[in-house]
N, C-alpha and C positions, 0 to 999 in steps of 0.2 A: 363726542367727536375724540379719537385719540391723541395722546402726547405725542409729538413728535420727535422722531429721533435723529438728530441731526448727523450723528455717525454714520448712522445707517443709510440715510440719503446719499451721503458723501459717497459711501462704497456702490451704492446704485448707479449713481450718476458713474463713478469708475467703471463699473462692470458692463456698462452702454458702449464704452470706448474700447472694445476688442475689435479683433477681427472676426470672432463667432457672431457677435452682435451687428457687425457689419454686415455679414452675409445673411443673417438672417431677415434683417431690414430689407436688404437688397431684394430677397428672394419672396418677402410678405409682399412689397410695394410693385415688384415687376410684374410677379405672377398672382397678385391678389390671394395668396394662401394666408391661411390662419396661422397665428403663433404657433399650434401645436404642429401643423404641416412643416412650418418653416423648421423647427426644431428636429423632427425627423429626417427632413432632408439633410441638414447639417450632419446629423450621426451618421447618414449613410456616406457623406461625402469623406468624413474622419476615418471611417472603417475602412474606404477604397483608397485612399489617396494619403492617409496620414503620414505612412512609414515614408513613402517617397517624398513628401514636404519636408519632413522631420531632416531627412540625410541632404537635402539640397543646400546649396551655398548661397546665402542670403545677397551677398554681394556687395555688405556692408564694409565699409572701410575703418580701421582702426579710431577708437575714439570718437564712433558714429552710434546711435540707438534709433531704431526702427517703433514708432509707436501710432496708434489710431488717435485722430483728434477730430471734432468737429468741423464741419465745412463751413468756411468764411462767410458763406451765403445765408446760412439758416438766420432766421429773425430771433430776436430777442423773445422770450416767453413761449418758446417752443419746448417742450420736454427733450432732455438729452436722447432719451430711448428713441423718439422719433426722427432725430436730427439725421441727414444725410452724413458719412463720415468720410475721412480721407486718411489713407496709410501715408504717413510722412516719414522722413529719414532727416535725423537733426545731429550736428557737430556738436558733441559737446565738449571734448577735448581735444585741443588743438596742438597739443606737442610740447615742447621746451616752453613755449612761452606760459601755458597754464602751469606747468610743473613749477616754475619761477615763482608764479604768482601763489600757488599754494603753499610753496615753501618759506615763502617770505611774509606773505599777508593772511595764510589762513583761508579756511573754506567758506567764511562770509564773503570776503574779497571777490574770492573765483565766482561764486555765485553772482555777486552783482556785477561781476564782468561779463558773464555770459548770458544773462537774463533777455538783456533788450536783443542781442544777436539773435538768440533762438525764437524769440517771438517773431521777428522779423522773417527768419529763415522758415518758421512754419508757415507765416502768412502768403510767403512767396510761392509757397507749393498749395496754397488755397485752403489753410486751415488756419484756425485759432486756437492756442493754446488757454489752458485756464490755469488757477493757482493751485488747483489739485492735479494738474497734469504735471506742472513743475515739480510739486513736493514728491508726489507718489511714484511718478514715470521716469523722472530725470534725475533729482537730486538725492531723493530717499530722506527726505525731511519734513516735517511737518507742515502743514499750509500757514500756520502762524508765524512760522520761520519765513516762509516765503513773502508773507505781507508786511513781516518786518523789512526785509529787502526791498520789496517794491516801494515802500513808504521811504526808504533812505534815496534811492533813486530818483523818485519824484522831487524830492527835497534838494538833491543836488543838480538835475536837468530840469526844472518845472515845466519849461517849453517844449521838451521831447517826449510825449506820451509813448506808453509802450504798449503796442498791438494786443492788447490781450483781449478775450471775449469780451469782457464785462467792459473795457473801455471802446471798442469798437461798435457795439450795440447798444450801449448806455444802459448796462445792466446794473453798473455799480455807479458809485457819485461821482467818479472822476471824469471831468471833462474829456467827451469824445476827440480822438486825433483827428475824428473826419471835420470836425467844425474846425480846426487849426489849419487844417491842411486848405480846406475851401476859404477862410480868411485869408491866408497866405495868395490864393488865385487871385482873390478879390484885391488885392494889394498892389497886383500887377507882377507877381514873381512867376517866373518861368517853369516848367514842369521839371526841368533839370535841377534848378534852383531849390523848388520844392523838396525833390527827392534827396538833396544833399542836408538840407534844413531838419527834414523828418525821418531821414533813413528810411523811406519806402521804395517801392519798385515804381518805375513810370506807369504800367498798367494800372496800379493800386491807386495811384492820383489820380488818373483820367476817370477811372471808376467813380471815386469819390465826388469829383466835380461833376460828371453826368449827371449823377444823384440828385446832386445840388440843382444842377440846371433844369431837371425834370421837375423838381419841386418848386423852382421858381414859376415855370409855365402853368403847372397847376394852381399855384396861389393866385395866378392872373386870372384865372377862370373863378375865383371866390370859391374855391374850395377849403375846406377847414383841415386842422391838422390830424383829425382821426380820419379822415377820409382819403389824404395825400400818404400817410402811412399805409393804409391799406392798399391803395394802389402800387406803391412803392415795395411794399414788405419790408419796411423799415419800422424801427422804435419810435413810439410817438415822440420820446424825449429829444431823439436825433431830430426829427422833422419841426419839431418846436425851434430848436437852437436854429436851424435852418431859417425857420420864417422871422427871427429875432434878427438874424443877419441880413435878411431882405429888408426890414426896417431901418435899420442902419444904413443900408445902401441908399435907401431914400434921402436920408438926411445927408450923407456925405458923396461931394461930386467924384471924388475920385473913385470910390469903391462902386458907384451908380454908374460910372463909364465902363470900368472892367464887366461889371455885371450885365452891360448891354452888349458887350464883346461876347461874353460867354454864351449868351442867350442867341445870338447871330449864327455861332458855332453851331450851336446844337439845333439850330432850327436847317443850318446848311448839310446836318447830320442824318435828316430824316430821310424815309423811304422814299425812292425817287419813284415817279409815275411810270407806267408802263412805256412801251414805244407807242408812238403815235402810228396810227393804221396808214398806210401807203394809198396814195389815188390809185383808182383803178380807172 
């Protein structure tokens, strides 16, 4: 077995998050093409439409950047090259406020003020950023610098996790923000309150609580963590945390009450049966 080249692997992951790579993945999966055929089609598209696309106006506003990121629903453990991608537009520079921040507090303070909002902006468009995206595609610094910024942010606001791909899908060691959102729901917080506390969209909060509810329903059927993770297409670490939350609900009456309410809502949202036949 050869020695792993971390830098080369990093470059390979970044190369997978380009428009060309997104196009080839779509062609390969949609038309069952081989990688060679997908590459050939891409070259033809470049030859025919390249000049027209290069001269067209992207429509991006001043201070915005367009990039390709991994779809938020892609599970942990799936190679980046095989993941669905989304083309998203992020607002990096917001004008005079950011100019003042750069002038008075320097680049590190500017990055730390923008990272949480950029990650949330990407999530609201259905994608998740990584340290590499922030480092190489947005701020043009090293991933190590971004890691230091993230550590500073976590120490400053430990209860407000940042929605990176590693935290959302439990790829890294940081407690997933999904678990915290579900805990708030089990404590009786409303969706609007959770959105304000966690800086998430109502759609995202509803999606996370719905996944937890399905996990609880499957756990009632005596399914194991691995089975539930497979059926829900979620990381095993996340499901294990959900099962730990369910265990807490059995010991805490308040959590248990709100869990039963969530389960009732989930049952009410189940597919309805077809209309009854009319009597002849």
